[in-house]
Structures are given as structure tokens and as C-alpha cells.
N, C-alpha and C positions, 0 to 999 in steps of 0.2 A: 814655307810660308804663307801669311794667311790671305786672305781672297783680296786683299787691297794690294799686296804687296803684287801676288800674282800675275793681276788684271794689269798695273804700272809696268813688269818685265813686257808679258805680253803686248802692251803693244809699242814698246819697243821691238820685238822680236818681231812682231807684223810687219815692220817694215825693209827688215834684209833678206836677202832672194835666200833660197831653201839651201840653196850650196853654202851659206855665209850663218845657220845657224848652228850654234854652239852646241855641243851633247850639254846632258841637265848636269854631268858631273863639273861643268867647268862655270856654274851657275850656283854665287852664293849670294845670299841677303842678311846682313851685317852693320850694325853703328862700330863704330872708330871709339878707342878709347874706353876708361872701366866707369865714369862719370859724366852725369846729365851732361855740366858744362863745356866737359870738353868734347865730348859725343857730339852735340848740336855744332859747336863751333867748328868742330871737323869736319861734319856734311857742308855747315855755310861754306869754309873756305873751298872745299872740291866744289862746291857748283859752283863759284864765280871763277873758279880754273886759277886760285892762289895756291891750293895742295895738290901736287901732282907726283908724289912720294910719300911711302907709310914705310915703317920698319916694324919686328918683331923679333923677339928671342928666338930661335932657331930651337933650344933644346925644346922649348914649349910644344913644340909640332911634334917631337919625338913623343913625350910624355903622352900628349894629348892622343898619338897615333895619328895623326893628320896629314895629309899631304902636305907639299909644301902648294904655295901659289905657282900659279903656271901662266905662262903668256899665251895671252888668247882667252882666263879667264874672267867673267863677265861678275859683278856684283854692282848686287842693288844697295845705294848707299844708304841706310835709315838712318833719323835720328832719335834720340833716346826713345822717344813714345813710340819707336817701330814704323814709323811713316815712312815712304819711301822719298826721297830728297832727288836723288840722280843715279846714272847708272854708268862707271865706270869700266873701262878692258886694259887688265895687266899689260905691257908694254913690255918691260924687262924686269927680268929678277936677279937678283948675284946674294951671296953670301962675303960678307967680311964680319970681323973681328971689330966692336965698337969700338976701338981707342983707332981704329983703320978708317973710320964712316972721317971724310971730310966736308967741309964749308959747302961745296957744292949740293950734296945730297941735302942736308942739313938746310939748304931754301930753299929747294924744291919741293921740303916738308910744307915749309907756307905757316911753320903757326909763331907765334912766340912775337918778336922783334924783329925776325928772321936772320939775326945771327947766330954764328956757330956755338957760341957762348951762350946764347938760350938753349938751344937745341941739348949742348951737353946735357948742361946742369939737371934740366926737364927729363930728359930721358935717363940718366942713372937714377936718378930719384926715382922716376916711374920703374924702370925694370929692377933696379935692387929689393922694391917692395913689390913687385910683382913675381919675382924669382922665389922671395921667402915664402910668398903662397903659395907658389905650386911645389916648397922643397927642396930648392935648387941655391946654391949661391950667383949672384951677379960679378962679374969682374972686368976688367977694362978687356980681358983678351974673350969675355964671352960674344959667339957668333950671333951675328945681327940677319935678318933676312931681309933685304931692301929691294921694298918692290915700286917700283913706278909705272904710271898708269893713264890714261887717258878718260877724259868725260866723254862717252858718248850717246847720252841721253838727257833732258831736255836740250 
């Protein structure tokens, strides 16, 4: 983390009682999405409370040898320039095949026009391209990690 990111995070942590301090392994700093426009837009939507969920390819965690997100994890949400925007806490994590993700989850993602059709089209395009970049094939049966979160700071 940069000094600016660490300071922002510390401002939040200083408000928590000692028994509610998360372990360092439960804290990440990252931007959402793979391009500047969408990273900044997702940070904005999270900050205003419109975006309360996100999803990712389960196989990417396996390929990158990273643990799946877990309930209680804190994420320092960054914009594309790596500046802190807000902090979220993961409240629920489930695994689902892409073709079984429903309209409720799409609405919780809060992007585009809010419709399931928009969500589906955007995610087929994104996951197909991303899967190719990491050397796998995306299908309707590909498992997604569905993550719900709450904004906790500011």
C-alpha cells in the first residue's frame, strides 16, 4: 500500500475497538475492473451505495494461487489512479455457475442500466476476454465468485 492508502485505512481502523481490528491478511487495496473508465465508475457507484456486489472468475483465483474472498475482508476501494475512495467489508460470498446468476445479483452490481440483460452481455464479454488472457476458456458453466459487501468508510 502507498503511504496515502495506508493513512486512509488507518483513519478507519483507528475508529474500531481493538477486538474488531481485522488481521492484515483480511485487508486488500484494489480497484475494480480492468480499464480506467470502469474502475473509476465502479469506485463511484460503490461510494454512493449503488454497487453492493461484484463477481469474479473462480478459476482465476486458482491460477493465481490466491485465496477466495471471505466474509469480513476489508477492501480499500481505489480509483484508477490508486487513490482511496472508500472502504468496504465483504458480507457474503457464494459460488455459482455463470448461467445460474440471477437478476437480483445483477441489480446488486449496480452497473449499466441495472438490467439483467445488460449485466449478462457485459460480463460475457469481459469474462471471455479475461479468460483468454489467463489461458482458459469461459463458458456458461464457468464458476463465479459472487461477493456482497457493505460500505463501512467514510
